[in-house]
N, C-alpha and C positions, 0 to 999 in steps of 0.2 A: 227651477225645481218647484215641485208642487205636490198636491195630493189629489187623487181622484177617488171618490167614494161611489160605490154601486152595490146593489144587493147581490149582483151576480157578475163575476168577471168572465167574459166570454171570449171565444177564439177570434171573433170578428173584431172585437175591441183591441185585442193584442196585435192583430195584423195591421191596424191603423197607426200604430206607434211609429214615430219618426225620431231622428237624431235630436230634435228639439225637446223630446221627452226624457232625455238622459238625466238620471237622478230622481225622477218622479216616482212616487209611491202610490200604488193602486190598492185600494181596500174595498172589501165587500161588506163590512160592518159586522162580520161574525168572528173576527179574529184572524182571518186570512188576509195577508198582504203580499204584494209583489213589488219589488224595486226594479226600475228600468235601468239597464246598463247598456251603453253604446260602446262597442269595442271594434277591433280590426275585423272581426268575423261577422259583424252585424249587431242587431239588437237582440238582447236577451232580457228575461224577467226572472228574478230570483225570488221564489215564494217562501214564505214562512207562516207559521201559525203561532199566534201569541195566546198564552193562557196563564193562569195563576196556579201556583202550587206552594203550599205551606206559607201563604201570605206574601209570596214573592212572584214577580213577573218572570215568565219563561218564554223562550222562543225556540221553536222546533223547525229546522230547515226541511222543506218539502220537495226541493228540486228546482231546476231552472228550465224555463221554456225558452227556446225551441228544443233544446237538448232532450228535455222530457216533455211529453205531451201534457196538455191541460187535464186530460182524463186521468193520467197517472198522478198528477199533482192532487187532484180531488180525491183519488183513492187513498193516497197517503194521508190526506186531511181527515177523511172519515176514520181511518185506523187510529190516528193520533187522538181525535176527539173521543173515540170509544175507550182508549187506554186512560185518558184523563178522567173520563166519566167513572171508571172503575177504580179511581184513586192512584193511577200511575203517574209517573213523571218521565215521559219519553225523552225530553231534552236532557234531563239529569242522567237518565240511564245511558243515553248516547254519549254524554261526556265521560261517564264512568268507563264505558267500553273503550272510548278513545284514549283515556288515561291509562287504562289497563294495557291497551295495545302499545302505547309508548313505553310503558314499563317493560313489557315483554320484548319489544324491539331493542330497548337498551340492554336488557339481559342477554339477548341473542348476540348483540354487538360485543358485549363484555366476554361472552363465551368464545366468540370468534377471535378476539384479541388474545385471550388466554391460550387458545389452541395454537394461534400463530406464534405466540411466545414459546410454548412448549416445543413446537416444531423447529423454531429457531435454535432453541437450546439443544435440542436433539441433533440438529444439523451441525452445531458447533462441537458437540461431543464426538461426532463422527469425522471431524476434520483430520486429515492424514498428515504424515510427515512430508509427503510430496507437496501437499497444498501449502504447508508452512514454508517449505523451501522455495516454492514458486513466488511467494510474497516477499520473503526475506532477501533472496539473492539480488534482485534488481536494486533494492534499497541499500543493501550493505555494500554493493559493488559500484555504487553510483560515482564515487570519486576515484575509482581504480581504472586502470587502462583496460580496453576491451580484451586484450590478451590475458591479463590477470583474471578478469571476471570469467573468461572462458575456461581457464585452467581450474578455477574453483568449482565451476559447474561440472567439469569433467571428473574432478575428484569425487564429488557426491554421486554422480551418475554411475561411476565404476565401483565405488567401495561402500556406499551406504544405502542409497535409494533402492537398489535392486532387492534388498532384504527388508528394509524398514519403510520404504516409500508408501506402501499401501496400508501400513498399520496406523491405527488411530494414535494421535499424539498422546492421549491419556493412557494408552496401553504400553508406551515405550518405557523400557526399564534400563537400568544401568548395564545389565548383562547384554542387551542388544548392542549398545555402543562398545562394550568391552570385546565382544566377539568380532566386530568389524575391525577394531584396532588390532586385536591379537592375530587375525588372519593376515594382516599386512606385515606384522612383525615376524610371523612364522615364514612368510615369503621373503624375508630379508629386506623389507622396505620400511625401515625405521623412520626415515624422514617423511615418507608419505603418511605413515601411521600418526606421527606427531601432527602433521598438517591437518589430517582428518579430525583428530581429537580437538585441535584448536578451533577450526572453523565450525565444527558441530557445536562446540561449547559456545561460540559466538552467536550461532543461530538461536540456541535455546536461551541465552542471555537476552538477546533481542526480543524473543517471544515472551519472556517473563515480565516485560514492561508494557505489553500491548494487549488489548482485547482483540479477539476473544481468546488468544493463545494463552495468556497468563492464567486463565481460569481452568486450563486443561491439565496443569500439573502443579504440584506444591514445590517440589525441588527438582532442579534440572538433573536428568539422569547422567549427564556428562560430568557433573561435579562429583559424582560418586565413583568415577573411574580415575584412579591414580595412575597417570601415564608413566610416571617415574618408576613405579614398581613393576610395570609391564616391560619396560625396556631391558635389553640384554645388560648383564653386569658389565660395568666399565664403559657403557656407551656414552659418547660425548657428542652433543648436538653441534652441528656445523657452526652455529652462532656463538658457541663457547670454545670453538677450536682455536688453539694458539699455535702458530708455527714455531717450531724449534729453530735454533740458529742454523743447524745443518740443513734444514728444509728450506730456509730462506736462501742459503748459499746454492742449494741444488736448483731452486727456481731461477736464480740469476744465471747459473751455468747452462740451464736448458735454453733460456732465451738466447744466450750467446751461441750455443752449439747449432741451434736451428738456423740462426741468422748466418753464421759463417758457412755452414754446409750449403745453404741456398745461394749465397753471394759468390762463393768460390767454385760452385758447381759448373763444370763445362759441359756443353752439349744439352741434351734434353733434360728438363727439370720435372717433367711429369712424374708423379708418384712420390715426389719429395715434399716434405712439410714446408709450407709457406710461413715465414716469420710474420708475427703481428707488426703493425706499424710502430715506429718509435714513439709516436704520441700515445698509442694505447699501452705500450710497455711502460711509459712514464706514468700513465694513469694508474696502472697496477701498483707501482711503488708508492705513488702519492696516497692511494687508498689505504695501503698497509701502514704508511707512516702516520696518517692523520685519523684513520679509522672512520672516514666518512663513508656513507652508504653509496652504492653504485648510482642510484638515481640522483644523489646530491652532486656528485662530480659531473655527471652527464648534463645536468641542468645549470651548473655554475657558469656565471658570466665574469669575464675579466674585469670590466669597469665597475660593475655594481657590487661584486662580492670579494674580489681579491685586492688587498692593500699591501703592496710590497714594502712601503715605507714603515707601516706599523706591524708588519709581519703577522697579518690577521686575515682570516677567511670567514666571512659572514654567511651563515646558513639561514635564509629567510624562512618565516613560518610555513609558507605553502610548500616548502620542500622538506621540512623537518618531519620526522615520524610522529612526534608528539604535538605537532602544529605550534611549536614555540621556537621562535628565532633564537639563535645562539652564535657565539663567535669562537672560532678555533684559532688558538695562538700557534703560529707556525715555527717549527724548529729550523735551524740553519739548513739541515738536510732537506726538509720539505721546501724551503725557499729555493734551494738550488734546483730541485726537480721542477718546481713551478716556473722558474725563469727559463729553463731549457724548453719546457712545454710552450711557454709564451713565445719563444723564438719560432716555434713551429706553427702555432695556431693563433698568435696574438693579433693577427689582422682580421680575425673573425670575432663576433660577439662572445662566443662560447669557448670554454676550455677545450671541450671535445665537440667540434662541429659535426653535423651530419655529413657522411661521405658524399651524399648526392646533392645537398643543399646547405651551404655554409651559413646561411641565415637562420638555420634551425639547429637545435642541439642534437647530439647523437642519442639514439634510444638506448635504453639499458641493454636491450638484446644485442645491439651491435657490439658493445664492449664484452658482454658475457660470451657471445659466440666467438669473438676474437680470441679470448682467453681459452675457451673450451677447445 
């Protein structure tokens, strides 16, 4: 590194520069200086003009040779000297302009961010019930069987989304839910109406705990729909249904009549009802006696869950509806039914093995279809 002083910096002098001159400063003695820089694209000289303003030293960039010609650099030098001669501060003014540009650019960026935020908020306000369902359904049905998830989707697609799917979530009112429920009740489909009300309530409850959905409504419109007041007088939900003694006797008699008619039928049996298997018939009585759910008896294992000695049936957490394991204490009648079932399926892991693969449990649909 070094310094070269000359009264005039010329083109020929610049052309003679080599890599060895990297970092060298050229000066002409009048305030003009050029610093040599060697880079990947070759040699360049960055020119500046030094002057004093308000008692302080200033430097004004004039350009870089070869990008700028030496003639252009000298023209800018003359303009800068003239401005300084008239009391100007070109470097300070340049800095003010640069600072002003930074402020303006920052302001533009802030306005862009504000605009993007307003657009995002507007987009959220325009979110529809269909969009909410599309996000809620996969998450809510993650732990359910594919068949159950499909049934819930079908419920919404038939009875809610055709009328409210395109509506903004923020525009949905209790009357919209009430109309959908009432339409099903008027059609005599009370269980479907109850299911629609329950799952729609679950969807809005889910949305009320998550952004951006929770920002779109203050109170779930489903909460304002009292399903009990809409149901027909005297309606009793299937989950609250209690079989009377004569109905239990009638169920037993029907099982026997179908079985006897089939077994003692001579000739062609086509067109006659086929009795359910004895194992499935026992499962029906065990379910009624213990009040276990269909999925619980289908998934139950002999060795892990049934204890004949202690007359106990353990329901593990992953099978219980509330995800809490519990024990059912078995009555003598329930024990007798389970022992008979054990004689039929005890060689398999499950109380109700799958008809096609005894190493797997029967699906709930197998038992439901057998009964139906």
